[in-house]
N, C-alpha and C positions, 0 to 999 in steps of 0.2 A: 614647805618645811615652813612652821609660823615663826620667826626668833624668840626665844626670850623675851619679858619684858616688853611686849607686847600685845598691847589688850584685845580680844575678840571681840568683831562684833555681835553684837543680841541676833539674830535670826528675828525677819519679823513674824508677828503674826497673826494669821488670816483670820478672816471672817468668817466666821460659816454661810458656804453658800446657799443665794436661796432657792426657796424649789423653785424646780422648772415649771409646773403649772402658773407659777407668777410669771417667772422673765416672759416667755412665748408669746403670749401674748403682747408683750409689751413691741419684739423682734415685728411679729404681721407687721403691727401696728402702723413701725420705718417701714417694711418693705410696702409696703400700701402704698405709703404716702411718698416714696423716693420713687416708684411705678407711675406716680399719678402727674410727679413733674417732670419725667421723661417722655411723655405722652404729647401734654402738653409742650413743650419743648420742641418736639416734630412738626409739621407741617401737618395740618388735617388737609386728607385729599377723601376725593366725593369716588361715588362705587364709578364704577363702568354700564352707561345708561344700555349697552347692548344686551347685555345677563338678565336685563327685567322684559325685553321685546319676546312677544309668543314665537315660536316658531311655523307655525302656521301662518303669518303677517306677509308673510312672501312667495306660501305657493300659490299665486294669483298668475295666473292667463290671460289675458285679452280684458282685462279686470271690467272696461269700460264694456266693450261690447256683454259681459255674461250681468252688469245692472250692479255690478260692486260701486258703493259710493265714491265719491273724488275725496270725502276728508277719509279715509284711508290709506289716501298717495304718504303723505308723512310718513306714517308707518310702515309702509311697503319701501319707501326706499331706505331706508335710516336698518330696516330688517335684513335688505336686501346683501346692504356694505358691510351689516353686522356678522350675515352669515359669514362672508368674503373674511374679515379679519382671524375670527374663530379660528378657520383652516389654517394660517398663516402664522396661526401660535398667539395670536395678541401682543404684539413688539407696542410698545409705549411710546412718545417723546411728551414728558410732563411741561409744566406748566413753565416750569424755569429752562427749558433747551435743553434739561438731557432723557438722553435718553441710553438702553442695554445692551444689550449681546441682542447680536441676531440669532434667531435659532435656525431661519432656511430663507433664502435667498434665494433670484428670479433664475441665474443662472444653474444653478443646483441639480444632478438626479437625487436631493432628500425630495421623504415626501413630504404634500402637506399632509392634516388630517385629519382625511378622506383617503389616505391613500396613494393619491395623485402627487406626480413630480414635477414642482413646484413651477418648471419651464414650460409644461402641455399646460398647467393652469391657464398663463397669459393664451396659450394661442387658444382656450375659450372664449376670454376677453377679447380679442378679437374676431375671431371667428362667428361666435355669436349676438357681436354687438353688430355684424353687418359691417363689420369697415373691414376686413381680410384681404377681400382686393382694390378694395381704395387706395390701401395701404402697399399697394405694388407685394405682397407674402403669397403669392401662387402655391410657394411651397409649401405652406402651414395647411393646405386645405387638402388634405388625405387621409383622414381619420385618423382611426387609428398608428397608422405609419409613417406621421409626418416625415421628406427629407430630411434630411443632415443639415443644408443649407438652412431648416424654422429657426433650429436652434440660435443658428448666427444671427438672425433675424431679431427673435428678442431679444435677443442681448445690446443689441445693438441699436436698436427702434425704443425711443422712449412709449412709456403705454398707459400714462395716467387720465387719459383722456379718452380710449381704450376705455379703458376703468371705470371711471363715470361713465361714459356711453354704455357698458355693458350693461350697469345698476340701474340707469332710467328704465332698457329695456326690462329688461330683470321686474323691476317690481310696476311696470304696463306706464308709465306718465304722459297720458294724451302729449301730444304737439310739440315732441324731443326729439328732435331731429338730431342723430348721431353724430360726434364727427370725430378726429385724429386728433385734431387740434382742439384745444376746449378754447380759443379765439374766436371758432367758428358760432360756437353759442351763444359764447359769455356777444357778438357782437349780434347777433338774432335779437336777442335777448333790451339790446340796446334801439334796435332798429328796427323789430318789429314785437313790443312789445307787448299786442295783440293779439298775436301767433306763438309766441313764447310762452311757456311755464312761467317762466321767472323774469323776474324785474330787477332791473339795475337797482344798486341803492347802497351808497355810502357804507363803508365796514365800521367805519367808525360813528357813525353815528345810530345803527339801523337795529333796529329790531330783530333776532336771532332768533330762529325754528328753527325745531326739525325739516329735516329736508330738503335748508338751506346749499347752496354752494358758496363758500370761503376763497376767495382767488387770492395769486398775485403775480406776476410778474416774475420771471427768470433770470439770473445775469446779477452781478456781480459793473459794471462800468459804468449804470441806469440808475436811476428810480424814475417808476411813472405816477407812485400814489395814481389816486381816481383821477386830478384832470387830468395830468396828460394818456391818462388810461383812452378817458371821453374822445379824448383827440384824436386818439388811435380809430377807436370803432368809429368815428364818422370819416377818415378816410377810405381809403383802400388798398392799406398796405397788405402785403399777402401771409405773411406771418408775424408772430410775435411771438417766444417760447414765454407760456401760462401753466400755473400748476391749480387746479381746485381739490379741494374737501371736500366730503362732503356731514354736514350734522348729522349727526345722530341720537343728538338727547341733551338736555339739562339735566346738570343733577345739583344736588345743597348737599355739602360737605359737612364737620361733626361741627366745625366753626361758622355755621352759614355762610359758609362762601360759595359762591355760585360759578361755575364752570360745564364749559360747552366741548363736548365730545366729539369731535369731529374725526372720519379716515379716507385715507387715502391714498392713492396706491401708486405703484414704481416710486415711495418716499424711501428711501436706504435699500432699495430693488426691492419689494416686499409691500403689502396690504398690510397698513401703519396708522397707528390713531395717534392723535394729538388733544394735547389739555389745553384749553386758552381761556386762561380770567374772565367773567361777568362782572358787569356791574348789579345791585340791586333788580335791572331794571331790563335783566335781560338783553343789554350791551357791552361789544367789547371794552374790557376796563386794562388801558393801559398795552393794546398791543402793541406785542413791538415791532416798531419799523426800521427796514432797512435805510441807512440813509448812505447818499451818493459817498459819502465820505468814513465808510466806515474799513476800516482793512481788514485783510485775511487772516482767518482764526490760526492764532500764534498762540505761545506762553506766557508772549511778551502784550497781547490784546484779547485775553479771555470771556471781555464782552461780546467780543463779533463768534464767538460759538456758539452761541445759545440756536440751537435749528429752529425756532418759534422766530426768530426772528427777519422778517421776509418783509419783500415790500408788495404791501397785502394793499390790492387795486381796487379788486371791490370785492362787495356780495352781494350774489343772485336771489334774491328770494324768492321763496314756494307761493303763483299765487293759490289766494282764496281757492276753495271749496267749488261755489259757484263757476268760480270763468275759469280754472279745468273742465266742467262741466260741459266748457262748451267750443273745447278743441279737440280734431280730432284724435279717433282711440291711435292707441298704440300699437307697431307694427309685431307684431306677434317672435318669439324668442324662437331660432330656429335651429332645428337638431341637426347635428356634426354628421356632416357627410362620409355615407360607408363606402366612396368613390373617388378620383379624384373628377375635379368639378370641367367639364370639359369648358376649353374658352371657343369660341367660334374663330372657326380661318380668317386669316387675315387677305383679305385680297391685294395683292401688288397692286402697291402704288408707287408713281415718279418722284424722281424730285422736288420739283415744283408740287405739286401735291402735299408736298410735307412739308417744303415750305410755306402753302400760305395756309395750311390748318394747324401749324404748331404755334403755340405760343413763346409772346414774347420771353415770359424768361420761367426755365423752364433749372429740373436735375437732374444724374443719375442714383447716387445715391443719397434717396430722398429722408430729409427726417419730417418725418409728419406734424412734428411742433411750428415745421418754418411755413410749411404752408404751401408748397410751390408741387408742381403737375411735376410727372415723370416725361424726363425728355424720349418721343417717338424713336425709334429703330425701326429705318430702314429695311424696308420687305426684298430681299434679291428679287430677280428679275428671275422667272421662268425662263430657260434653254430651249430650243426650240431640238428637234430632235433630227439626228443625223442620220 
């Protein structure tokens, strides 16, 4: 209740509301301007080059023997790697080193896009690249019913080199010798440049093309770079932990920025793509390089959490088509065995024989990335009947 004598303020008069037909276009213009500003504030991303590759680009077996021209080799390499990336639901490491959630991992029974359990697909990489027995994984050679210990092998054994070897064999790359260790085919490109389909180049200065391999040295205690790696390649060290990704394409974003897209196996337990920035001349632009002084990834050192920050040491450039045509044709992809592979019986040997034939350095629980052979197991002597 208002006390007597207190003036009551007059109600403000309102102007008549403008016609809605005039107001709505103005609101639409404001919304368009706001959305445009928001889009410009977001980083522009290039399209996935894998989505542009024809599905039949990789359906070539024994391509050299069938007269398929060698200029198709880069497309076949990219298509083989892209096909696998799609099966693993296309995980991506962005140019700033971020990665999203992984839908499936190597050790899981979760199925890939083709319905196959993830760990069984890794077995395919080992078997179809021809590396299964070389890695000592005979327990995985049982066709559709591998032994339970096979899954343990998949989880415990690095398989990124087996993936690259599988891609090269699937793409029928002439002259490529697959290996369970990246060092083997990097060293061959360095020492035998005319027998390898690849040639060694500095990752910071060379042109990047589809079909190339970009490699880094794993570990955190030492940085090699191109110069130190060349020293290792010149020597006879049996192993060096490395990782290589396959360049599957180059794309230009909405802001005219160029990006290289690469696919690698066993990256966060999956077949994962990464995007790296390029200069206008298709060289890597400010490639994130790990330093020996870098701390571990932590909230206090967030810059060290960049998943693209690696000891990038070498770019393997795919040789021109005319040079690839002169190399031996690729081996065909083997089929999955339907029964256990029979290993020839070992003749009983004496301790002196084993000592004579054994290598100086060997291992029992072998890591293919280290490159050491398995230690031989002495066979028991047969006892005469009594």
